[in-house]
BADRENKE-603167 format. One record per residue (C-alpha): residue number from 1; residue in one letter; x, y, z. Coordinates in steps of 0.02 Angstrom, whole numbers, plus 50000, padded with zeros to 5 digits. Example, Ala and Ser with C-alpha at 12.3 -4.5 7.8 and 13.67 -1.06 7.14 Angstrom:
% BADRENKE-603167
num;residuo;px;py;pz
1;a;50615;49775;50390
2;s;50684;49947;50357
This chain:
% BADRENKE-603167
num;residuo;px;py;pz
1;t;50917;59807;55581
2;a;50969;59800;55400
3;t;50874;59679;55290
4;a;50965;59559;55175
5;a;50911;59662;55025
6;t;50975;59822;55106
7;i;51143;59742;55142
8;a;51155;59672;54966
9;h;51144;59840;54879
10;m;51248;59941;55002
11;l;51416;59882;54942
12;p;51449;59893;54754
13;i;51556;59737;54735
14;i;51574;59676;54558
15;a;51585;59487;54534
16;i;51742;59464;54429
17;a;51785;59297;54348
18;f;51971;59292;54377
19;s;52073;59205;54246
20;w;52257;59242;54234
21;t;52420;59178;54171
22;g;52594;59238;54207
23;d;52626;59389;54317
24;t;52457;59472;54351
25;w;52436;59611;54478
26;a;52271;59678;54543
27;e;52206;59817;54653
28;p;52095;59772;54801
29;q;51912;59778;54748
30;g;51774;59876;54837
31;l;51891;59992;54932
32;p;51934;60176;54910
33;a;52058;60229;54779
34;g;52235;60228;54848
35;h;52193;60097;54978
36;n;52349;60021;55058
37;g;52459;60153;54981
38;g;52401;60107;54806
39;v;52503;59946;54810
40;k;52439;59808;54696
41;e;52443;59622;54739
42;r;52511;59480;54633
43;l;52381;59349;54590
44;t;52419;59163;54590
45;t;52325;59001;54557
46;p;52213;58956;54706
47;a;52293;58812;54802
48;g;52131;58711;54803
49;g;52085;58744;54622
50;r;51941;58858;54673
51;r;51923;59001;54795
52;p;51826;58949;54950
53;h;51715;59058;55056
54;i;51810;59085;55219
55;l;51730;59106;55390
56;m;51862;59153;55520
57;i;51797;59150;55699
58;l;51905;59219;55840
59;f;51842;59198;56019
60;d;51912;59305;56158
61;d;51991;59235;56318
62;y;51926;59059;56286
63;g;51992;58932;56410
64;w;52056;58760;56358
65;a;51938;58667;56475
66;d;51790;58777;56426
67;a;51778;58695;56254
68;g;51663;58546;56236
69;w;51790;58446;56136
70;h;51908;58461;56284
71;r;51786;58365;56392
72;n;51744;58180;56383
73;y;51920;58146;56322
74;t;52091;58094;56380
75;a;52172;58260;56422
76;p;52355;58308;56401
77;g;52449;58215;56537
78;g;52339;58060;56521
79;e;52194;58099;56638
80;f;52019;58063;56574
81;l;51910;58217;56592
82;p;51725;58171;56590
83;a;51588;58271;56508
84;t;51498;58402;56611
85;p;51337;58499;56580
86;e;51434;58656;56628
87;v;51524;58654;56460
88;a;51389;58660;56327
89;t;51458;58694;56152
90;p;51360;58576;56036
91;h;51383;58681;55879
92;l;51571;58699;55901
93;d;51586;58515;55948
94;s;51495;58465;55789
95;l;51613;58569;55682
96;v;51762;58487;55767
97;r;51693;58313;55731
98;e;51669;58360;55549
99;g;51837;58445;55531
100;i;52017;58448;55589
101;e;52054;58478;55773
102;l;52213;58581;55784
103;d;52295;58513;55940
104;r;52453;58620;55935
105;h;52388;58787;55876
106;y;52480;58927;55966
107;v;52431;59108;55998
108;y;52504;59255;56093
109;k;52473;59265;56280
110;y;52350;59410;56266
111;c;52233;59501;56151
112;s;52302;59641;56043
113;p;52465;59556;55989
114;s;52369;59401;55934
115;r;52246;59504;55834
116;s;52384;59609;55758
117;a;52474;59447;55712
118;l;52323;59371;55626
119;q;52284;59526;55523
120;s;52467;59558;55474
121;g;52537;59381;55457
122;r;52677;59413;55581
123;n;52736;59342;55744
124;p;52691;59476;55873
125;y;52873;59519;55906
126;h;52880;59577;55724
127;v;52722;59683;55732
128;n;52654;59723;55907
129;p;52699;59637;56072
130;l;52595;59755;56181
131;n;52418;59767;56245
132;a;52436;59955;56246
133;e;52287;60071;56251
134;p;52230;60116;56074
135;t;52249;60303;56107
136;i;52439;60303;56132
137;s;52554;60382;56004
138;n;52735;60424;55974
139;p;52744;60584;55870
140;d;52922;60542;55819
141;d;52863;60387;55723
142;p;52717;60418;55603
143;v;52720;60238;55539
144;s;52739;60127;55693
145;g;52713;60248;55836
146;f;52536;60193;55873
147;q;52448;60047;55955
148;g;52424;59895;55845
149;i;52489;59862;55670
150;p;52611;59985;55590
151;r;52528;60086;55453
152;n;52628;60017;55307
153;m;52590;59833;55336
154;t;52461;59752;55222
155;g;52306;59681;55304
156;l;52243;59505;55272
157;a;52076;59570;55206
158;t;52167;59682;55081
159;k;52250;59527;55009
160;l;52084;59439;54988
161;a;51998;59593;54917
162;a;52131;59595;54780
163;a;52087;59414;54742
164;g;51906;59461;54712
165;y;51834;59425;54884
166;r;51698;59520;54971
167;t;51771;59557;55143
168;a;51676;59591;55303
169;g;51722;59598;55487
170;f;51615;59608;55643
171;g;51662;59620;55828
172;k;51821;59656;55920
173;w;51965;59737;55825
174;d;52103;59787;55949
175;a;52235;59805;55813
176;g;52243;59995;55800
177;m;52131;60146;55774
178;a;52244;60300;55765
179;t;52229;60335;55578
180;p;52121;60276;55432
181;d;52258;60150;55393
182;h;52232;60066;55563
183;t;52045;60029;55558
184;p;51965;59871;55488
185;h;51919;59969;55331
186;g;52099;60027;55316
187;r;52156;59845;55328
188;g;52041;59789;55187
189;y;51869;59754;55262
190;q;51743;59827;55141
191;t;51606;59810;55272
192;a;51634;59815;55459
193;l;51551;59846;55626
194;n;51673;59840;55769
195;y;51740;59908;55933
196;f;51922;59959;55951
197;h;51972;59934;56133
198;h;52023;59777;56227
199;c;51845;59767;56293
200;n;51694;59875;56332
201;d;51526;59864;56420
202;y;51415;59736;56331
203;w;51259;59841;56363
204;s;51313;60021;56333
205;f;51466;59985;56220
206;t;51563;60115;56320
207;d;51742;60111;56380
208;g;51876;60231;56434
209;g;51840;60415;56417
210;c;51885;60575;56328
211;p;51952;60717;56436
212;v;51834;60862;56463
213;p;51925;61028;56431
214;y;51948;61140;56583
215;s;51863;61013;56697
216;g;52009;60972;56808
217;g;52027;60796;56743
218;d;51847;60739;56714
219;k;51816;60616;56572
220;v;51663;60573;56469
221;p;51641;60387;56429
222;i;51656;60352;56244
223;v;51541;60238;56146
224;d;51660;60118;56059
225;l;51564;60064;55904
226;w;51624;60097;55727
227;k;51556;60055;55556
228;a;51628;60047;55381
229;g;51564;60019;55207
230;g;51384;60066;55236
231;g;51344;59883;55262
232;a;51310;59880;55446
233;g;51136;59955;55459
234;e;51007;60072;55386
235;g;50975;60259;55377
236;r;51112;60365;55454
237;l;51215;60209;55493
238;g;51225;60149;55315
239;e;51164;60278;55190
240;g;51211;60156;55052
241;r;51385;60225;55027
242;l;51564;60178;55056
243;g;51655;60258;55201
244;e;51672;60239;55387
245;g;51637;60325;55550
246;p;51548;60309;55717
247;a;51400;60190;55710
248;w;51278;60324;55765
249;g;51113;60255;55828
250;a;51167;60072;55827
251;n;51220;60085;56008
252;n;51102;60070;56155
253;t;51035;60230;56234
254;c;51129;60214;56400
255;v;51302;60282;56438
256;r;51391;60198;56584
257;d;51564;60239;56648
258;c;51616;60065;56706
259;g;51672;60005;56532
260;c;51789;59857;56544
261;g;51776;59868;56732
262;c;51589;59834;56745
263;s;51544;59703;56874
264;v;51467;59533;56841
265;e;51293;59569;56773
266;v;51146;59463;56715
267;g;51017;59541;56600
268;p;51013;59716;56527
269;p;51005;59868;56641
270;a;50836;59953;56634
271;e;50912;60111;56562
272;c;50996;60022;56414
273;a;50863;60020;56277
274;a;50912;59991;56096
275;g;50950;60145;55993
276;p;50851;60192;55836
277;l;50967;60089;55726
278;g;51013;59963;55859
279;d;50965;59784;55892
280;p;50829;59732;56014
281;w;50890;59552;56016
282;w;50929;59497;56193
283;g;50906;59672;56261
284;g;51033;59748;56143
285;y;51175;59632;56198
286;e;51331;59681;56102
287;d;51372;59513;56022
288;s;51193;59492;55963
289;l;51213;59657;55870
290;f;51367;59591;55781
291;e;51279;59425;55749
292;k;51126;59502;55670
293;h;51226;59607;55549
294;a;51337;59460;55502
295;l;51183;59353;55468
296;a;51106;59490;55361
297;l;51265;59506;55261
298;v;51272;59318;55227
299;e;51088;59314;55180
300;g;51110;59456;55056
301;h;51274;59393;54983
302;d;51293;59336;54802
303;a;51356;59158;54824
304;a;51451;59170;54658
305;v;51570;59294;54740
306;p;51693;59222;54867
307;l;51661;59289;55042
308;f;51785;59319;55182
309;l;51691;59345;55344
310;f;51791;59382;55502
311;f;51683;59362;55658
312;a;51764;59409;55824
313;p;51638;59414;55966
314;h;51674;59505;56129
315;i;51638;59341;56218
316;v;51712;59279;56333
317;h;51815;59430;56386
318;t;51768;59526;56542
319;p;51659;59609;56597
320;l;51560;59450;56630
321;q;51387;59501;56568
322;v;51254;59393;56486
323;p;51066;59392;56448
324;q;50959;59323;56589
325;e;50894;59172;56494
326;y;51069;59105;56465
327;a;51121;59133;56645
328;d;50966;59037;56702
329;r;51017;58886;56599
330;f;51172;58870;56706
331;a;51094;58907;56874
332;f;51142;58732;56934
333;i;51322;58794;56946
334;a;51281;58924;57079
335;p;51297;58814;57235
336;t;51481;58775;57196
337;d;51525;58942;57117
338;k;51610;59096;57185
339;p;51494;59223;57269
340;r;51481;59331;57112
341;h;51445;59180;57000
342;q;51592;59203;56882
343;r;51596;59021;56825
344;q;51409;59017;56793
345;v;51408;59177;56691
346;y;51566;59130;56596
347;h;51490;58963;56540
348;a;51328;59051;56496
349;m;51425;59172;56385
350;v;51514;59028;56300
351;s;51345;58948;56265
352;f;51280;59111;56191
353;a;51431;59120;56074
354;d;51410;58938;56027
355;d;51232;58975;55971
356;i;51297;59120;55866
357;v;51415;58999;55778
358;g;51270;58882;55747
359;n;51167;59023;55672
360;l;51309;59080;55560
361;t;51346;58907;55490
362;a;51160;58879;55462
363;a;51154;59041;55361
364;f;51296;58979;55249
365;k;51200;58816;55222
366;r;51037;58905;55180
367;k;51129;59005;55046
368;g;51200;58847;54968
369;m;51376;58906;55010
370;w;51427;58775;55138
371;d;51507;58650;55019
372;d;51628;58787;54965
373;t;51658;58858;55139
374;l;51812;58842;55250
375;v;51784;58878;55435
376;v;51934;58918;55544
377;f;51909;58940;55731
378;s;52032;58998;55864
379;t;52045;59087;56028
380;d;52157;59240;56039
381;n;52243;59178;56199
382;g;52218;59054;56339
383;g;52086;59077;56470
384;p;52122;59205;56608
385;v;52144;59119;56776
386;y;52211;59274;56863
387;g;52128;59381;56995
388;n;52074;59235;57105
389;g;51965;59166;56965
390;t;51868;59327;56939
391;a;51876;59311;56749
392;g;51789;59140;56752
393;a;51900;59039;56634
394;n;51984;58870;56655
395;n;52131;58791;56562
396;f;52134;58625;56655
397;p;52245;58526;56648
398;l;52368;58647;56565
399;r;52481;58757;56668
400;g;52451;58944;56682
401;g;52338;59053;56575
402;k;52319;59219;56489
403;m;52462;59341;56520
404;n;52601;59209;56523
405;n;52690;59086;56409
406;w;52644;58924;56494
407;e;52540;58809;56384
408;g;52381;58871;56467
409;g;52419;59046;56403
410;i;52469;59009;56223
411;r;52406;58837;56169
412;g;52237;58886;56102
413;n;52072;58803;56063
414;a;52068;58788;55873
415;f;51998;58687;55729
416;v;51960;58692;55543
417;s;51794;58634;55469
418;g;51672;58664;55327
419;g;51621;58581;55165
420;f;51777;58639;55075
421;l;51882;58514;55173
422;p;51911;58350;55079
423;p;51816;58205;55158
424;s;51981;58120;55198
425;r;52028;58263;55314
426;r;51869;58265;55416
427;g;51858;58198;55592
428;i;52044;58197;55630
429;k;52157;58275;55761
430;w;52314;58355;55690
431;d;52461;58385;55806
432;g;52572;58481;55687
433;l;52644;58646;55747
434;a;52541;58796;55692
435;a;52516;58977;55743
436;l;52373;59102;55728
437;w;52473;59209;55606
438;d;52492;59061;55487
439;w;52316;59093;55422
440;y;52378;59248;55329
441;a;52482;59144;55208
442;t;52356;59001;55208
443;f;52207;59108;55161
444;s;52312;59199;55031
445;a;52362;59033;54950
446;l;52183;58970;54948
447;a;52121;59136;54877
448;g;52254;59144;54742
449;v;52359;59293;54796
450;d;52543;59307;54840
451;a;52561;59326;55029
452;t;52718;59435;55016
453;d;52690;59606;55096
454;h;52756;59719;54959
455;r;52703;59881;55045
456;a;52796;59835;55204
457;a;52951;59790;55103
458;k;52952;59963;55026
459;a;52944;60037;55201
460;s;53083;59923;55267
461;l;52964;59841;55391
462;p;52982;59657;55441
463;p;52916;59529;55316
464;i;52778;59407;55361
465;d;52814;59254;55470
466;s;52663;59158;55408
467;h;52674;58978;55348
468;d;52552;58911;55218
469;l;52450;58767;55291
470;s;52344;58738;55135
471;a;52432;58574;55089
472;v;52386;58506;55261
473;l;52204;58559;55243
474;l;52191;58487;55067
475;g;52262;58318;55118
476;k;52424;58332;55021
477;t;52534;58309;55175
478;l;52524;58279;55363
479;a;52688;58370;55395
480;s;52680;58547;55461
481;p;52782;58676;55365
482;r;52825;58751;55535
483;a;52963;58672;55641
484;e;53002;58818;55756
485;l;52898;58947;55847
486;p;52979;59094;55938
487;i;52865;59158;56076
488;g;52852;59342;56115
489;t;52825;59449;56269
490;e;52805;59629;56319
491;p;52978;59705;56347
492;r;53062;59617;56493
493;l;53234;59624;56570
494;s;53343;59492;56488
495;n;53521;59431;56476
496;l;53505;59396;56289
497;s;53650;59487;56208
498;s;53547;59523;56051
499;a;53410;59613;56147
500;p;53402;59802;56132
501;l;53440;59917;56276
502;c;53294;59945;56393
503;a;53322;60131;56368
504;s;53263;60109;56187
505;y;53084;60081;56248
506;n;52967;60219;56302
507;r;52934;60176;56484
508;a;52785;60292;56491
509;t;52689;60173;56377
510;p;52557;60072;56471
511;y;52594;59889;56444
512;y;52429;59823;56507
513;d;52279;59909;56582
514;e;52135;59798;56632
515;p;52048;59840;56795
516;s;51992;59660;56824
517;v;52171;59600;56836
518;v;52228;59600;57017
519;g;52414;59589;57044
520;d;52450;59491;56885
521;e;52501;59623;56760
522;p;52672;59612;56679
523;k;52774;59737;56776
524;p;52822;59890;56673
525;l;53004;59925;56648
526;p;53088;59995;56804
527;d;53100;60184;56814
528;s;53289;60172;56820
529;p;53348;60008;56741
530;p;53530;59967;56774
531;p;53644;60054;56649
532;g;53666;59946;56495
533;s;53526;59826;56540
534;r;53436;59742;56397
535;c;53252;59704;56368
536;t;53187;59567;56255
537;t;53022;59543;56166
538;v;53062;59359;56128
539;s;53071;59255;56287
540;a;53027;59077;56236
541;l;53041;58953;56093
542;i;52960;58791;56036
543;v;53059;58677;55920
544;d;52988;58519;55841
545;e;53131;58396;55816
546;g;53017;58256;55757
547;k;53068;58094;55840
548;g;53193;58196;55940
549;g;53052;58279;56037
550;l;52947;58437;56045
551;w;53052;58555;56151
552;k;53002;58715;56237
553;l;53122;58842;56310
554;l;53062;58973;56434
555;t;53178;59110;56497
556;g;53170;59242;56632
557;t;53028;59256;56757
558;v;52867;59165;56711
559;e;52713;59207;56815
560;q;52559;59101;56851
561;a;52658;58940;56871
562;m;52500;58856;56933
563;y;52365;58730;56891
564;t;52176;58735;56909
565;g;52050;58595;56936
566;p;51912;58526;56823
567;a;51784;58651;56895
568;y;51871;58819;56912
569;p;51840;58945;56985
570;n;51734;58879;57127
571;s;51678;58917;57304
572;t;51846;58860;57376
573;t;51955;58960;57256
574;d;52068;59073;57359
575;e;52233;59111;57277
576;v;52329;59251;57195
577;s;52406;59177;57039
578;s;52547;59306;57035
579;h;52618;59222;57191
580;f;52661;59069;57087
581;v;52818;59115;56991
582;s;52953;59013;56903
583;h;53123;59094;56892
584;c;53189;59015;56733
585;g;53341;59129;56713
586;d;53442;59062;56567
587;g;53310;58934;56531
588;c;53182;58806;56587
589;l;53171;58662;56464
590;f;53020;58550;56436
591;e;52986;58407;56314
592;l;52803;58437;56276
593;r;52754;58269;56202
594;a;52805;58173;56358
595;d;52768;58316;56476
596;p;52625;58424;56407
597;l;52590;58494;56580
598;e;52766;58566;56597
599;t;52805;58482;56762
600;s;52986;58427;56734
601;d;53122;58554;56694
602;l;53254;58458;56596
603;a;53378;58601;56576
604;s;53509;58524;56689
605;r;53497;58355;56600
606;h;53513;58428;56425
607;p;53642;58569;56435
608;q;53691;58556;56252
609;r;53512;58564;56191
610;l;53481;58710;56309
611;a;53629;58802;56235
612;r;53572;58765;56058
613;l;53396;58829;56090
614;r;53462;58984;56177
615;a;53569;59020;56024
616;k;53413;59007;55916
617;l;53322;59125;56035
618;e;53466;59249;56021
619;a;53451;59244;55832
620;y;53263;59274;55836
621;e;53280;59418;55959
622;a;53408;59500;55843
623;t;53267;59525;55716
624;a;53138;59592;55841
625;f;53042;59747;55789
626;n;53062;59885;55919
C-alpha cells in the first residue's frame, strides 16, 4: 500500500494562492493539457470567504431505515421507531448531530443516473436516465452515444481543479467508461482508484466478461479496477506519473465469474489472496482497498491546498459480502432473518462502511484540516426491497424502494457536517427541497468557480439544473432555492404530448441488468409499440407551494407500491414486490407534508391542481435529453 510520503510526491500539484478581480479564467490544475476540450473556467469569489476542503461521501443502495438517525425518532407518518442494535452507525450519527440533517434530499431511483447527475450537475433526464451497461455504444453519436455522461459535459471535479483544488476519487464510478473523457480522470479527478460497473465481486473485483474470439460465445471475467494519476499505489500501479489505466496488481489474485451475481458470502474465499500491490486489510475486501488509499492521500496532503475527496464505497450494493468479523457482530439477527442471512450481512456491511467514515474524518482531524472541512453525505437511491428481500435493505416506513419513484426509492439519507459549518447551523434538521445534483453548483460556489458548463453550451447540450445551496449551509437563509423537482425515469409509455416517439429510442439498449433483481426490472419498450406512441423520461414532479403544501405528482404505472416493517427482510418475508402496482394514469396526487407515506391519492379532490402540475410536467418533458 502506498505510504503517505509516496502519495504526496506522486501528483505534482502546485499550491496557488488565488487572488483575482474582474473576469478571471483558469485552466484546471494537475490534469493533462487539453483536458475538458481545453475549456477554461471563470473564477469567482468563494461564497464562504475561503475555500473549504470538501469530503463527498456517496453510499450505494442505502435504505432509509438502515441509518441510525432514522431510528429512535418519530418517523414520517408519526410512528415512533425505537433504536435497535441491528442499525449501528455511530460515526454517521455523530456527524448528523454535529451538522445539518437533510430531510428532503432527493436522488434518482437507481445508481448510474444519480451518479451521472452528481458529477454533471444535471437532473438525470438531462444527462442519463438509464442504468445501461457501460459497454454499450451508438456509433451514430460520438458525443452522447455511450453509457453515462455525454463527453462534452464538464465534470464537477474539473470545476474544482480550476479553482485550485486537489481532486481525488475512490470507489464506484458508474458514470461512463467508453472514452478517456468518460473516466474519473477525464471528469477532473487528478487521482482515482475506481470500478466502472454497477457492481462487482467484493473479493475478486470481477464482473461481466469479454468475449473470447472463436470460442462460440465464451467470456472471460474482467477485473474492474482502474487507476489514475499515479496516486493509488506503488511500483507498476503508480510509477509516480500522471496518467491512467488498469490498476495492475492492486486486485486480488482470484478471478471469479459470478461478478454482481455472487451469492451472500461471509469472509474471503481461500483463493482470493491480495495481489502484489493490493491490500491485505480484511482479506483484500474491496472497500478496504479504497479506504486505505483514501487515508494515505489525506495523510500525505498539503493542508494549505484545498482538497476535494469523493469517496463512493461499493457498500451496500449487492452482492452481499462482508468480512467475517463484521458478520459475527450481527449474529444475533440470524434467528429472525431469511435463510441466507441477507438482513444480517446487509447491516454488517453498513457497519463496515460507518467505520470507514469514522477513519476518514479522523484523518482530516489529525491533519488539522477539520475546521475547514465540509462533509456531504448521501445515498445514490433508496434501499432495494425487491426480490423478496434478497438485497437486504429497508425503507420503513416509506413506500417502495430502489427502482421506483415512491418516496422509498428517491428520498435519500443525507446530511451535511464538518467544521466549516457555522455553529448556528449545527444540530438542525432542514426540510427544504434539495437534490443530489445541487451539489455541483454548491461546491462550485464554495470553491469560487462559475458553475456554468461552457463546454456543454458550445456543444448545444443541456445546461446544468443545479441549485446553489451555499447560502443555506452558511446560515444566510433557511429558504431553499429549489421549489420544483421533476423526477425522471427510464423511457416509459406515456400520454404526455411533449414526449418523443418511442421509435426514437434504441430498443436494443439494456435498460437494467442486475441478476439479483427478480421480476422487478422496468420493462423494456415493447418490440412493436403502437404507431405514434410516445415515451417519456420525466414521469413525476414535486412542487413546494410553501403554506399551500408539498405536492407530488406520479404518472403512469408505478411498481413496488408496498410497505415494509421495522425489521425487513425477515424469516416471514414472502412477497414479490412487482405484484404491487399503482396505475396512476394521468396522475396520482399526494400532499407529502400531511401524507409522507403516500397513502391518500388526492387527484380526484384537486382536479385543477392536478391539471396545473401535469402542465408543468409537460413543459419539463419538452426539454428532455434523448
